[in-house]
N, C-alpha and C positions, 0 to 999 in steps of 0.2 A: 807329761811334757807340756809346757805352756803353749797355748794356741798362738799361732803366728799370723795365719791368714784365714779369715772367717767368711763363709758363704751364707748369705741371708736368704732363706727360702720362704719369703713372705713379702707382704706389701703393706702400704698404708702406714698408720701411726706406729705400729709395733716394729716395723722395719727401721723407721727413723730412730726409735728408742734404742734398738739394738746397736745401730751404727754409732750412736753417741756414746754408749757405754763402752763399746769396743775401742773407739778412738781414745777414750780416757785411759785405756789400758795399753795403748800403743799397738793394737792389733790392726792389721790391714783388712779392709772390708771389701767384699764383692757382693753386689746387690743383684739378685735375680729380678727380672721383670718380663711381663708379657708385652706384646706389641702395643696394647692399649695404655700401658703404664710407662712408656719410654720417657715421659716428662715429669714423673712423680718426684717428690722431694727426696725420697731415699736414693733415687738414681743420681740426683745432683750431688748428694752429700757423700756417697760412697767413693772409695778409691777407684773402684772399677764397677762396671755394670755389664750384665750379660742377658741378652734376650733369650727366653726359654720357650717361646711359642706364641701363638695367637691369643686374642683376647679371652676366649672362653677358658675358665679355670681348668676344665677337664683336659685341655690341650696345652696347658702351661703350668700353673702352680700345683696342679694335682697329678702331673705326669712324672712319676717317679724316675723313669729312665732319663728323661730330659733334665730334671733337676740334678740328679746325681752325676750325670755326664757333664753338665756344665760346671759343677763344683770341682770335679776331678780335673777337667781340662783347664780350669783357671788356677790350678795348683794350690787349692785350699786344703788345709789340714783339719778343718772342722766345719760343721753345718749347724746353724741355729734355725729351728723350724718356726719360731714365734708361737702364735696360737691360730687355731683353725687350719684349713687346708690339710697338710700332711703331719701336723704337729703330734697327733696321737695315733699315727699309723705305724704299727710294729714292722710291717714289711719295708717301709721307707727307712726306718732306723737300721734295720738289718742291711739294706742296700748301701746305706752310707758307710757302715762299718766294713762291709765286704769290699768296698772301694778303697779301703785303707784310711778313711777319715773318721774323726770323732763326731758322734752325734751329741749335741748339747741338750741332754735330757737323760731320762732313765734308760736302763737296758731294754732292748726290744722285748725280752721276756716279761719284764715288769709292765710295759705298755700293753702287751697282749693280755696279761692277766687282769690288770686293773681296768682296762678298757672294756672288757666284757663285764657287764654289770652283775651278772649272776656269779661269775668267778670272783669279782671284787667283793660281793656280798658275803660269799663263803670265807674269803680271806679276812674280812672285817670281823665276822663272828668268831673265827679261830683266834683272832688277836684280842678278843674280849670286848670288842666295840659293839654297842647295841645296834641292832638293825630293825627296820620296820617289819612287822609281821607280814609274811608273804610266802610265795612258793619257794621250795627248797632249791629249785634250779629252773632251767628252761622247761616250758610246758608245751604240750601239744593242745590243739583246739579242744579235743574231747576231754582233756583233764581240767580245763579252766573252770567249769561250773562247780566241780567238787572242791577245788582249792578256794574259790571265791566264797562258797558256803561255809567253809571251815574258818576262814579269817574274818568273814563278815563284810557286808556291803556298807558303804561304797568301796569299790576297788579301783586301783589304777593299773591299766594295761600298759606295760612299758617295753620298749625295744631293748633287747639284751646288749646291743652294740650302739655306738654313736652317742649323740647328745644334742644339745641345742633345742630341746623341747620337741624333737621329732619322734614319731612312732609312739606317741602317748595318747591314751584315751581314758576317760573316767566313766565307769559303769555304775549306775545306781541300783540296777535290778538285773536278774538273770537274762531277761530279754535284751537289755542294752548290751550286756556282755556278749551275747551271741551275735549281735549286729556290729559291735565296735571292734571286737578282736580281729576279724579279717581286715578291717581298715588299717588298724595299727600294724599288722603284719605286712600288708602291702606297702605302706609308707616306709617302714623300716627297711624292707628289701630294696625299695627304690633309692632311699637315701644312703644306706650303708652297705648294700650288697649282702645283708644278713637279716632274714626275717624272723629271727629268734625272739621270743617274747617271754616275759614272766609277769607275775601279779604281785602287787603290794596293796596292803590296806591303806586307804586314804586317811591321813591325819587331818582333821578338820581345822581350817584356818591356822596352819603352822607358820612359823617364821623360818626363813632360809638363812642358816648361819654356816660359814665355812672357815676352815683353819688353814692358814698358809704354813707349809712345812718346807724345810730344807734338809736334804740328806746327802751323804757322801758314799752311799752303798753299804755302809756299816752302821754309822750313827745317824741320828736325826734330831732336829730341834723344831720348835714351832715359832712363828713370828706373830702370834696372837690371832684373833679371829676377826671376821668381817660380817657385817649385816647386809644381806642381799635380798630382802623380802619384797622390795618394790619392783614388780615384774609385770610386763605386758606380754601376753602370749608366751609365757614362760621364758621370756628374755629379760634380763636385768636392765634396769634403766637408771637406777640410783643406788650407790653402794656406800657403806660407811665402815670405819674402823675406829675403835673396837665396836662390837655389838653393844647396844645400850640396854640397861636394865636387867642384865643377867645376874642371878645370885652368884656370888664369888665362888662358892663350891662347885656350881654347875660350870662356870667358866673354866675352872681348873680341870675338872673332869673331862670336859669337851676337848680342850687342848692336849691334855695328857693322852687321851685316847687316839688322837691324830698322830702323835709321836709314836705311840705303840704300834699302830698300823704301819707307819712309814718304816720303822725298824724291822717289823715282821716281814715285809716284802723286799727288804734291801734297797730302799728307794735312793735314787741318785739324782741330784739337781733340785729344782724348785717344783713344787706341786701343791695341789689344794685338795683337801678332803671336805666334802660337803655333807651337811646334816640338815634334817628337819628338826625344829625345836617346837615342842608343844608347851606353851606357857602355862596352860591350865593345869597340866600335870607336872610341870618342871622336869620334862624328860626330853632327851635328844636321841635321834636315830641316824645312823649312817645311811646315805643314799648313793653316793658315788665318789670316785676320785678322778680328778683331772690331772693327767700326767704331763703337764706343761705349765708355762707361765700363763696367768689369766689376765683378761682385760683389766680387771679391777686391782691389779697388783700395786698401783701407785698409792692407794690409801694406806696400805701396809708400810710402804716405804716412808710415808710422811710421819707415821706414829713411831717408827723404829729408827729412822735415820739410816737405814740400810739401802743399798742399791742391789736389788734382787737379780738384775741381769748380769751385773759384774760378778756376783756370787755364783751364778750359774756357770759363767765362763771360767771362773777359777776352779770350780769343782770339776768341770769337764776337762780342764787342763791337768787334772791329777791331784789337786790339793785336797786335803782333808777339811772337814768343817772348820772354818777359821774362828768360830766363836762358840761359846757355851750358852746354855739356856739363860743363865743369869746375866749374860752380857747383852741380851736383847731387850731394850726398854719398850715401854708402852706409854707414850707421852702425848697428852692432848687428844683431840678428836679430828678425824679427817673425813671428808665427803667427796665422792666422785660422781659426776653425772655424765652420761653418754650423750654427746651431741651428734645427732644423725641428720643426714640430708633427707628429711621427711617432712611432710606437711601435717602437723598435728590437728589442723582444722579440716582436713580432708582425708580422714581415716588413715593417717600416717602414710600417705602415698609417697613413694620415693621421689626425690626432687633433685636429680643431678643437674649440674650446670657449671657455669664459669664463676670462679671467685672474683668478684669485682672489687672487693675491699676486704681488708683484714685488720681489725683492731683488737689487740689482746688486753685483758684486764690487768691491773696492777694487783699485787698481793695474792696471786693465784697461779697455779701451774696449769698449763694447757699442753697436753701431749697430742700432737696432730701431725698432718703431712700436707698442710695447705700453704699456698702463697698467692699473692694477687696475680690474676691472669691464668691460674691453673684451671684446667677443664676437668671436672670430676667425671670419671668414666662411669657408664651406667651398668657395668657388667658385674659389680662386686657388692659386698656388704655396704650399707649406707652410712656406716660410722665415719664421721669426719674427725673426731677427736674426743678427748676426755678432759673435762674441766675439773680440777682438783683444788680443794682448799683445806687448810689446817688451822686449828685454833685451840685455845686452852680447854674449851668446853664445847659440848654438842650445840647448845643454843648459839654460841658465838660462831661456830662453823656454819650453821644454817644461815645466819645473818650475813656472813662473809660470802657464802655461795650466792645468796640473792643479789648482793652488790656486784659480784663478778659477772653474773648473768646479765645485769643491766649494762655493763661496760663492754662486754664482748660484742664484736660486730663481724659477721661473716656475710658480706654483701653478695647479692646475685643468687642466693639459694634460700629455699624454705628450710628451716631447721627446727629442732625440738626445744629450742630455748624457751618458748612460751610454756611448754609443759612443765619444765623444771622451775620456772618462776612461780607457776601456780602451786606446785608441790611445796616449794619452800615457804609459801604463805599459808598453807593449809594447817589448821589446828591439829588434825590427826597425825600429820607428818611431824609437826613440831613436838607433839606429845609422845611420839613413837607408838601410836595406837594403830599400827597397820600390820599386815601379814601378806602371805603370797597371793591370796585371793582378793586383796583390797583394791588394787589399782583399776582393774577393768570395770567393776561396778561404779567406782568413783568417776571414771571417764564417761560411762554410759549415763550417769546421773547429771551430766552437764556441768561438772565442776571446773572444766577448762574454760576460762573466760573467752568470749568471742574475740576474733582477731581484730586488732585495732584498725 
């Protein structure tokens, strides 16, 4: 049954994005907010708004009982989790369904299975998707040296649960493994309430490529791939679609493997399957699945012409996949950069404040939650918005991005615009000669020009 009243259990730019998609579909929206977010743009745009608790996320956006209770009391028949917070929490999805509402995303069982990286790895291997050599499952501390010796150093110690680069360490030697594994376990326990670990062999200087998929619980399609290799502290800062320079046979195999995995786990909604790609060997390996919409979904929308949030809502409302693989085009090249309230000249120190001016560029898309006079709260992620451009070629897209970055103005805040201007001008970026370990040495070498 089609969704009539939607509860948005998130904040910031993704909340605004969901409201606008729902409004286009004639769906009434109810926006959750903390006490600190009472003036955010999503609250102003939604048909209704409900305060779910104080500023700390643990007492508001991460409080399952408060979120589900607010949605139920508002008479909503569906909940969209956005990304982050409770978006990949199987208990939250179960609580939404137990309250008689639709969770806009995959089944709780799928979230639990694919959210555990060990279980996801097993599912991928069973679906015929290549996986990085590593432990067969979760390991105890005493098992780690033997597993590492078998797969060969360097090894990556990874949290079995969670994401966002937390609970990860790289060990070059047995001594480092003995020292770093307890650190990774403690960080994973603190961040995710689960200290489970597993080991993977480190692929030297890989690219990070991911495939956007859509499923209805039975069938699945892909919406092509994205390049996400420009990362700082394992956080993506610049994303592109499609990935550049991939052999066509590799591209097809990568996307086909993502569809095979989505079908194997009965995936419903929008999701992303992430891979490491080794250009030297022309091989790719599954690393994890994100059972939610991703921050970088707009670049996929730009090359396909699809609205992924609308498609999520239609599928959650009971529709089957409304398009076949052949109906999903890949046209031109799109780039997205994340604009954060951070000072790139001061070790990316967070820089919340009041937006004193806002000028948006022409010929670009800016997904954001800003307005003049808005006070950015200091309690949450520093992402202000995503600047997205589309052009016939990658070179033209980079040029268009550089132009848009010179035109955008977000007054009163330090932002990462200077970082992206420097990247757009860098020969290595222009040539696509980068990988997941490229950006931090580039920054350390002083490639970011001094502040004007």
